[in-house]
ZAKE-569329 format. One record per residue (C-alpha): x, y, z; residue in three letters. Coordinates in steps of 0.05 Angstrom, whole numbers, plus 5000, padded with zeros to 4 digits. Each point is the difference from the previous one (the first is absolute). Last residue first. Layout:
N
XYZAla...
This chain:
756
498243215215Unk501850665008Unk497550315075Unk495150435011Unk498050425061Unk495850665002Unk493849864962Unk497850575016Unk492449915031Unk494750324950Unk498850675014Unk492050115021Unk502750375068Unk506250304994Unk506549735034Unk503549865066Unk502349304999Unk500449385041Unk503049354997Unk499049225018Unk496050095061Unk499349265027Unk492549754999Unk501949314997Unk496149814933Unk497650594971Unk507450345003Unk498050765013Unk502650634958Unk498050665041Unk498450624963Unk500550695027Unk495050424966Unk501050744969Unk492950144967Unk499050615032Unk504050454950Unk499550775018Unk507249965038Unk502750285058Unk494350045056Unk497149454958Unk505349555027Unk496849995066Unk504750165056Unk505249645039Unk500249434940Unk502449265006Unk495649855057Unk493949794945Unk493650354993Unk502850524953Unk503149534946Unk493149664985Unk501049295018Unk500049404946Unk500749375018Unk502649534946Unk499449295009Unk505549674952Unk499349654943Unk500850634952Unk505650205042Unk504049434962Unk500550394939Unk500349534945Unk505949774965Unk498749275019Unk493049805031Unk497950415064Unk499449955080Unk499349265008Unk500249865079Unk506849695020Unk498650175072Unk505550455019Unk503950044934Unk493750304968Unk499849684929Unk502050354932Unk500949644930Unk505949994974Unk499849234967Unk504949775053Unk496450315053Unk500650745026Unk500850215069Unk496350615038Unk501050185080Unk507650244994Unk499550144925Unk499949684936Unk503649315024Unk501549424964Unk496049394991Unk503049374972Unk500549625073Unk494950385043Unk502550595031Unk497950295068Unk496050575036Unk500049925076Unk492949775018Unk494550425012Unk498050325066Unk493349695020Unk493550284961Unk493750095034Unk493449974963Unk499550284930Unk498050524960Unk507150104976Unk503350475034Unk495549835056Unk503749385010Unk506550405016Unk496150455045Unk497449475045Unk506549574994Unk503850635025Unk495450045058Unk501849335021Unk506950185004Unk499750685032Unk495449725057Unk506149445015Unk505650524993Unk496150575042Unk503750674979Unk501150425053Unk495950655015Unk496249725061Unk498249444951Unk500950124924Unk497349474955Unk504550214934Unk497649944935Unk506050314970Unk495750544960Unk494550175038Unk502549835063Unk507850215005Unk497450634965Unk495650145053Unk504849905049Unk505350494972Unk505949704961Unk508050195011Unk498350235074Unk505749555030Unk493549515030Unk496349944944Unk506749854960Unk500449445042Unk493549725007Unk499450034919Unk507049565007Unk497449515057Unk494049884945Unk505249874944Unk497150284935Unk495549554968Unk494050374997Unk503750534968Unk501549644935Unk506750014975Unk504250594987Unk499450775022Unk500850684972Unk504450455025Unk498650695039Unk498650694980Unk500050605033Unk495050425044Unk500950805005Unk497250505047Unk500450784984Unk499150385067Unk496950694999Unk501450555045Unk504850454959Unk496049834941Unk502349464948Unk497550194934Unk499149424939Unk504150064941Unk497749514953Unk493849555026Unk501949354954Unk497649505047Unk494550545018Unk499950265078Unk496949535059Unk498650535048Unk499549805073Unk494350285048Unk500749615065Unk506850285007Unk506549865038Unk498549325034Unk498049834927Unk506650164974Unk503749585042Unk503850025058Unk498250625041Unk504450275048Unk495850415054Unk505750275047Unk496050625019Unk503950454956Unk499749464947Unk492450054997Unk500250734991Unk505049924941Unk495649474967Unk493350415006Unk499349854925Unk497650504942Unk499949394952Unk501349315007Unk502249834926Unk500749214976Unk504049674947Unk499549244988Unk502649414981Unk496149404975Unk500149275038Unk505549444974Unk496649464955Unk497349305015Unk503649364995Unk497049514969Unk505749754949Unk503750735005Unk498550675029Unk498750604961Unk502250715027Unk496450504968Unk493550095043Unk495150424966Unk497450675015Unk506650335040Unk504249514959Unk502750704957Unk503950625020Unk500850694994Unk498250455053Unk505450545005Unk499950275068Unk499550755014Unk502050485058Unk496850545043Unk505350605014Unk503050195071Unk504449375002Unk503249675057Unk495349385005Unk495149834938Unk497049265004Unk501349314994Unk496849315013Unk502349364981Unk498749294977Unk503049324983Unk499849424953Unk498549235026Unk504049414972Unk495549494963Unk497349435040Unk502249324991Unk493749564991Unk497350644970Unk498150705023Unk502650574964Unk503550495042Unk497050685024Unk495149635051Unk504950405066Unk503950574968Unk506250085033Unk502850685029Unk501350694991Unk497350515047Unk498750725008Unk505150194957Unk501650784998Unk502050414939Unk503850614982Unk506149624970Unk506649865009Unk500049825073Unk493749684995Unk502749554939Unk506149775044Unk495849915059Unk494549514955Unk506549604972Unk498049844931Unk497649314981Unk506549614967Unk500549824926Unk505449504994Unk495849414960Unk497050474960Unk494949704953Unk498049495051Unk497350555048Unk501350155073Unk499049615066Unk493350215031Unk498749315017Unk503549434968Unk496249524958Unk497449335029Unk503549314991Unk500449384956Unk496650254919Unk501850725024Unk496150555026Unk501050714968Unk504950545031Unk495950525042Unk502150704987Unk504750345031Unk501850554948Unk493450285009Unk503250455052Unk504450334949Unk498150675012Unk501750504945Unk500650745031Unk500050554963Unk501750645018Unk499350814990Unk504450435046Unk496150325058Unk505949725053Unk495149445025Unk498349794933Unk494950334952Unk495849524963Unk500149254975Unk497849365023Unk502049434951Unk496149325019Unk498549594949Unk496849395013Unk503249484964Unk497949334972Unk501249265010Unk504149895055Unk500849334983Unk495549604954Unk501449165023Unk506749804995Unk503149394964Unk506949725022Unk498449445040Unk496049684936Unk507549944963Unk500749264997Unk492449835010Unk498550384931Unk492550114984Unk499650445058Unk506050364958Unk495050294953Unk495650275042Unk506350425037Unk501250194933Unk493950264981Unk497950365063Unk506350325008Unk500050264922Unk493050275017Unk502550305060Unk506150374978Unk495250184935Unk495550345047Unk504750405027Unk500750344940Unk493850285001Unk501550465059Unk505650175038Unk505049924939Unk495350374956Unk499050555031Unk503350414946Unk496949634938Unk495050454974Unk499449924927Unk504050304952Unk502349464977Unk497549334998Unk499049655059Unk502049215007Unk496249875065Unk494250404995Unk499249804926Unk502250444940Unk505049564971Unk497649255001Unk505849605039Unk503349334992Unk505149905047Unk505949444993Unk504949725053Unk505949544985Unk505050484986Unk496950405045Unk503649575060Unk507150214977Unk498350725000Unk496849975064Unk506049785037Unk497949775069Unk504349565005Unk496849355014Unk497149625068Unk493850465006Unk499749904926Unk492049754983Unk496150435057Unk505050475021Unk501750234925Unk493649824961Unk496050525042Unk503850594991Unk501449774929Unk492150144994Unk502250735028Unk504750084954Unk495949804931Unk494550435025Unk504250535011Unk503249964924Unk492649954981Unk498250695017Unk496550175060Unk491550195002Unk496950305076Unk498550704976Unk493549924965Unk499549434951Unk504149604959Unk495549474963Unk499149285040Unk504949484997Unk498149474947Unk508150084974Unk502649795062Unk503749384979Unk505049705046Unk504549454961Unk505249615038Unk505249584965Unk503749355023Unk494949454976Unk493450354991Unk497450495055Unk494250484976Unk497650535047Unk493750424989Unk498750625027Unk493250315012Unk498050755017Unk493450115009Unk499050805023Unk493650155050Unk497850734991Unk499150565047Unk503450564977Unk500550615040Unk506350085005Unk503849444956Unk499849344973Unk495549685050Unk499449325034Unk504349374961Unk498049374991Unk505949514988Unk499949354953Unk503549405012Unk502149464945Unk504349415002Unk502049604937Unk504749375004Unk506949634988Unk501649725073Unk505750255028Unk507549655001Unk500850354931Unk499050645027Unk505749845047Unk505149854954Unk498250644958Unk501450375067Unk506749565011Unk501750194916Unk498750745018Unk504050055059Unk506049674964Unk499350494943Unk499750635044Unk504649875044Unk504749704954Unk500050654956Unk501950485058Unk506049455025Unk502950044926Unk500150774998Unk502649975071Unk505849544969Unk500450424939Unk500850605040Unk505949865039Unk499449705074Unk502650565043Unk499350514963Unk493149804969Unk498549955070Unk502250675021Unk495850284933Unk493249675025Unk502050385073Unk500450664962Unk493849854966Unk495949785056Unk501850675035Unk499450414944Unk492349664998Unk499050155069Unk502850704995Unk495250204939Unk493849695033Unk501550415069Unk501350594955Unk493550004972Unk496349855067Unk503750655029Unk497550404943Unk493349705011Unk499750295069Unk503150624989Unk494550094942Unk493949835036Unk495450344961Unk502849644946Unk500150204920Unk505950425004Unk504349355028Unk500749684936Unk501750634950Unk505150185056Unk502949374996Unk499749984924Unk503050644994Unk505349905057Unk502849374959Unk504349585056Unk506349844981Unk504049374989Unk500550084928Unk492350224994Unk495149815051Unk493350185002Unk498449774921Unk493749874988Unk495249404997Unk492650114987Unk496850495060Unk492650005007Unk496750585034Unk496749905057Unk492550005001Unk494550394958Unk503049874936Unk501149225015Unk492349964984Unk493050185039Unk503350005067Unk494149965062Unk504349625042Unk506750394986Unk506249835033Unk505950524988Unk500750035079Unk496950724994Unk494050064957Unk499250154924Unk507249774977Unk506950085024Unk505149555026Unk498249865074Unk502749525046Unk504549564958Unk500549274999Unk506749804991Unk503449564936Unk507049794999Unk503549654940Unk507349814977Unk501649744932Unk505649574968Unk506049824969Unk498750524948Unk507350134960Unk505250575012Unk504849495034Unk495049865050Unk493650424999Unk494249995052Unk493250354981Unk495950365045Unk493349995009Unk495750525042Unk492349875020Unk494850415016Unk493649725037Unk495950504999Unk498050004928Unk497649285001Unk503249355008Unk505450184950Unk499949674929Unk500250424938Unk492650035009Unk500650215074Unk505250614981Unk504250095066Unk506350034970Unk507150295021Unk506649794954Unk506849925029Unk506750164958Unk506949915024Unk502149494945Unk495450104939Unk493049924969Unk498850444945Unk494950584994Unk498549784951Unk502149294973Unk499449605062Unk494250415027Unk494149674963Unk501349215001Unk504850005063Unk495350515041Unk494449534976Unk503849325027Unk502250435064Unk492750175016Unk496649344988Unk506049625046Unk497550575052Unk493449805007Unk502549405047Unk503150415049Unk494150495025Unk495149385002Unk504349615046Unk499850525051Unk505149875041Unk504849404996Unk504650184949Unk500249714930Unk506249774967Unk500249604935Unk496450564962Unk499849944922Unk501850664974Unk504549894936Unk506450045039Unk498449655052Unk495450245061Unk500750235074Unk493250175047Unk498250475056Unk493450135026Unk495550555034Unk495150035049Unk504049825062Unk494750285047Unk504150315064Unk506950244952Unk497049994936Unk493050335004Unk501350275064Unk504150484955Unk507450345016Unk503349534942Unk506749895016Unk500849445047Unk493949684968Unk502049994930Unk507449815023Unk496849425030Unk496749824930Unk507150064974Unk503149525048Unk494649464989Unk502150054921Unk507749965017Unk498449445046Unk496549614940Unk506150134964Unk504149735052Unk496149385003Unk500849834927Unk506750155006Unk502149575058Unk495949444970Unk502350004931Unk507250035024Unk498449385038Unk496749684951Unk505550094949Unk499950534944Unk502049854930Unk501150484949Unk502049694936Unk494050334957Unk503150645020Unk494950505039Unk495750434960Unk499050705023Unk495250404955Unk502650524948Unk495750634991Unk501550194929Unk495149414976Unk494050405019Unk495449555039Unk494049694973Unk497749515058Unk498749254968Unk505849675030Unk497550205074Unk493749794986Unk494050444996Unk493750135043Unk497250704982Unk501650765016Unk494850444980Unk504050684987Unk500249994930Unk492049924996Unk499050705020Unk501550224934Unk493950244979Unk494650065066Unk494649504992Unk504549445008Unk500049414945Unk497149345026Unk
C-alpha cells in the first residue's frame, strides 16, 4: 500500500536479510580472513567481553542521565550489531527498545552510506518510528565502529525522553489526529562527525523540547554510552586482532541461529491463533477493536501473520517495526532463555506478515507516538499466548511457557510546576511491578516486573518524591488482580498520589487500555488477569485527616465519590486536594481454578493475595471463621464442576495422560493417531481431525460485566455491550479446558491446530 503522503514510503523499513542490503560499495565492510581460527576458550572470553561491554554502555546511561526514567525505571536499552546491523548483543532492559535498532541500522546503511556517508568518528541520531524507532520519544544513537578503515560493528543505545514536543507536554497525544500533532519524527541524521558533536543538529533536536536541559543530558548519556562501547571494542581488537573479533561476532550469530532452528525442529508443527480485544483508540472513542494474530510453525521457521488486524485508528497505532520488536520480546524469553539474546540471529528464522495501514502496521502519517504503551503491547500479549500455547504441545519445553504477564500500561505521567516553580514532568513507573503470568508448574510472581524488560525496576517512592511535587499515600499489592487457575497469575499493584509542595494544580495523562476488557489471557483453563483502573477522589480532606493521624490505605477510605475517567481521557487535572489512584495489572492463570490446591487458596487468603469473596466465587472455597475448610471445599467444588455441564456432582478428574499413538495438543487435550481431539482426563471425544476442539465443549458464556475480572462495567468505557467471558468445559469430566474474552456471536477461535 502506498502512503497518501508522496515520498513517505522511503522511510518505511521492511525486514531484509543482511545480504540483501543495498550499501554504497565505497563503504568497506570488515571481513575476517578465511583462515582465521578461534579456539573455544578465546571465543568464550571475547563473546563474554562483548556482552560486558554492552552492559557497561547501559550503566553509562544511568550514570550520565539525570532522568528517573533512566536511573530509576531503566526505560532504555543498548545493543551491539555486526557490520550489516544484525544484532548479536541485547541489553536486559526494555527489549523492544533494543530490537528495533536492527532496522534503524539497516535503513542507515542503505540511505546514508552514499550521502552524507558513514565514516569513522560518526554517530547518527534517529527517532523516526517508520525507519524503526519504537516511537518518537525513544530516541536512538547509532555509532559505527571501524577497524583499519573498515566497518566492523555498530553500537546502539535508545532512551525514552520526557518531552520532545507535540501538542501536549510529554509528547504523548491521546487525541492526536495524525503524526503532525505529535513530536516530529527524525530520520537518521549525523549528530557526530569526525568525533565532534554537531551543534546545529543538537540545537535542532533540543529546540523542540519543553525540558531542553533534561533532554540535553539524556542525549549526552546516549552519546557517552556509545562512545564507551566503541572504546572498549577497540580495546578488545587491540588485544586479539580485528579478524578474531569479527570471527567471534560471526560465530555468535551463526551458532545462535543454528541452535534456535534446532529448537524449533523439536517442537511440533502447527498453527496457533489468538485475538486481542482493544478498548478505545483515543479521546472520546468508545469502540472495541479486534487484533487477531496467527502463528505458524513449520520445521525450523516461525511465521507471525498480522494481516487481519483492524485498520489504523486514533492514537494507539504503532509501526510494523515496533510490532516485530514486541513479538521478539516474547520469542526471546520463552524460546531462547538459555541462548544468547542475539536478535539478528533469531530474526533469520522468523517471518512477519502485515497489512499496511492497520493498528499494528500503521501507515504514515498515522499517529504512532503512543505506540509503545498502547497497541504494541497487544503484540507482546498475543505472541506470549501463541508461543505458550505451542509449548503446551511439547512436554520437553512446556516448563518454559508463561501466561500473559503485565499485559498493559496504566500511564501515569504527571506534569505541572515543581517545588521551585520550574516546569516538570514526572513519569511514574509504578506499573513496572506488574504480575507475572502463571507457569505450567507454579504460580506467577506478584508485583514482579515485565517480561519485556528483565532488568526494569519499580521506581523508588522517596526518590520520586524528592525530585517531583508529589506525595504517595500508599503503594501495595492489589488483591484478586492476578488470573485464577490451578496455578495463579501474579498480582499487580495499586498506588495513590497527590500534589505536594507546589502552588499550582497538576495534570495526569490518562492514556491506557485494559480498563474495560482484561488483556492478560490465561492458559489451559486459566482465567485472565483483572482489568486496571484510574480513579480520582476530588476535593478530599486528606490533609485534615493526616493532621489527626488518620492514614487511609485505599481510595475507598479516602472518598465515597470516586471518578472513573475514560481509558483515553487525555490530560486530566489534579487539584491540590485531589487524589489520583491507579490499579495495574496481574498475570494470567494456568489450569482450571477448581483444581487449585485448597491449601494454596488458604495461604493466598491469609496473606491477602485474594479476598474471601474471590476464594468462594472463583475457587469454590468454603470458609469457616476465615479459613478454608478442606473437606467442605472439595464437596462444593464437585457440585460446581457438575453444574458446568448441568449434571450432578463431579469429582476431581484424573490427571491428564496419553495413550498409545496419541500426542499432546495442550495440557488437557490430546490427539489420537487420526488427529481427532480428546479430553486427556477422561477420553471424551471433542472433535474430528482438523476440527476446532472447542466446538465439542460445553461453552459457558457470561457477560464480562457480571464477572469479577472487571472493577466496573465495561460500558463505563465502551459502547459494545456484547463482550463476554467464555469458558470451554469438557462434557465428560467437566474440566475447564480453555477460556476466552470475546464478543458474543463470534465463533470460538480455533486457537490450537497441529499439523498431521
